[in-house]
N, C-alpha and C positions, 0 to 999 in steps of 0.2 A: 503493498499500499504507499501510496507516496503524500499522502497526507500530513499537514502540519498543523497545530494550533497557534493561533493567532487570540493573546487574553489581553484584552481592555476593559474600563471600567464605562458605564452609561455617563454621561455629560448633562448638568441641567439642560444646557441650552439646545441640544441635541430632542429636547421634548415639547411638548405642542401645549397645547391648550385641550387637550383631552387627558395630558398627566402619563401620557405615553411618549415614546419615541416617534419622532416623524419618519414616515415610511420613507422619505429621500434619504434620509443616514442611511439604511442596511447595504444600499450601494457602496457607499464610501467604504462602510466599515468590508464591503467586499474588496476593494482596492487596498485599503490598507494593509489587509490579511494575503491577497494576492502578493504585495509588493514584499511581505516581509516572509512569505513562502519562495520567491523568486531569489532572495539575498540568501536565506540559510538552506536551499537547496543548491546553492554554487551557479547561479546565472542569474544573476542582480540585471534588476531594470535598467539603473544607470550606465551599465556596464553596454548594452545593447543599443542605448540611446547614444554613449561615447562611438560607438561603430557605423553612426549613421543613420539606423534603424530603428523606427518610431514601431509602437504595434497599438493600434487605435480600436477601442472598444465596435466591436459591429453589432452586438445582441447584449442587450443585459436583462434579466428577469428574476423575480423575486416574487416568492409564495410566502406570506405573511402568515403563523401557523398560532402565534402569541405576543402580548404585548411586554416589551422591553420597557425599564422605567429607570428613572433619576437613581443611580447609588448601582444599579445592578453589575456585577461581574459576568459577563460575557466571555465565550470565547465562539472564534469564527474559524469552523476547520476547512481547512482547504484542498483543494487537490485539483491535477489537473485532470481533469475529465476527456480528453482528445488532443491527439498534435499531430499535424500534419506536414509540417514543413514551412508552409504558406500560411496557415491556422493554427490557433491554439483555442480549447475551451478550457475552463474552470469551473468546478464545483463547490459550492458553499454548504454550510449550515451553522446557523447563530445557537449558540446554547448558553443558555443559563446554568453559569457555573456553580449557583448554590446546590440547585435543584435537578439539574440536567434535562430540564425539559427545552424543546426544539422552541426556537421561538419565529425562524426565519430559514428558508434555505433557498438559493438560486443556483444562475451560471453566470456566466460572461465567456463572450466567442470576442476574439483578437483576431487580426492579421497584422500579417507584416509589411511595411511600407519603407521606402528610401527617402530622402529627404523631401524630393520632389512629388511624393505619394505615391508614387508606381510601384505596386506590388511586388515583393521578393520572396524568395524561396531561401532560409536560413540554411538549409545545406550548401549554397553556395556563395552568399553573402556572409556569412559568420558560419563555416563547418566545426570548429570549437563548440559553439554556443550550442548549434544544433546537438552536437554527438552530445552535451550533456541534458541537452533536453530529454533527446531520446532516454537516455540512459536514465532516469528518473521514471519515466514512464515504463520502462520496462521492469521497473524494481529494484534499479539499483541504489548504490547511497551515493 
């Protein structure tokens, strides 16, 4: 399994008038967890950008199961769902650390483009980065 857990506290500014986390913040948490995952797994996002490759979001989805509230400690469990060399998808689960309750689950899909916005294959554009991602997907450390 290639999952990594990212832990954080729910901040007051992330809540709304209903005294729960505003739905848009879950997508932000997905990004925080994804960047953490990439760094921890040895293919950091800043290294990708430094090589002239960007990875825009093509699709994001979230299924809200129950509310997070100010002060909760949550874990965002993130893993690579699929990787083709030109696209990558991540899966997320937001879990209440204290109770283990599933709060939200979702996924994001990304592509790889050069500075001009043209699609690139990581296998050709950055072979060592591609090799590391493939190793992670195949269960390597």
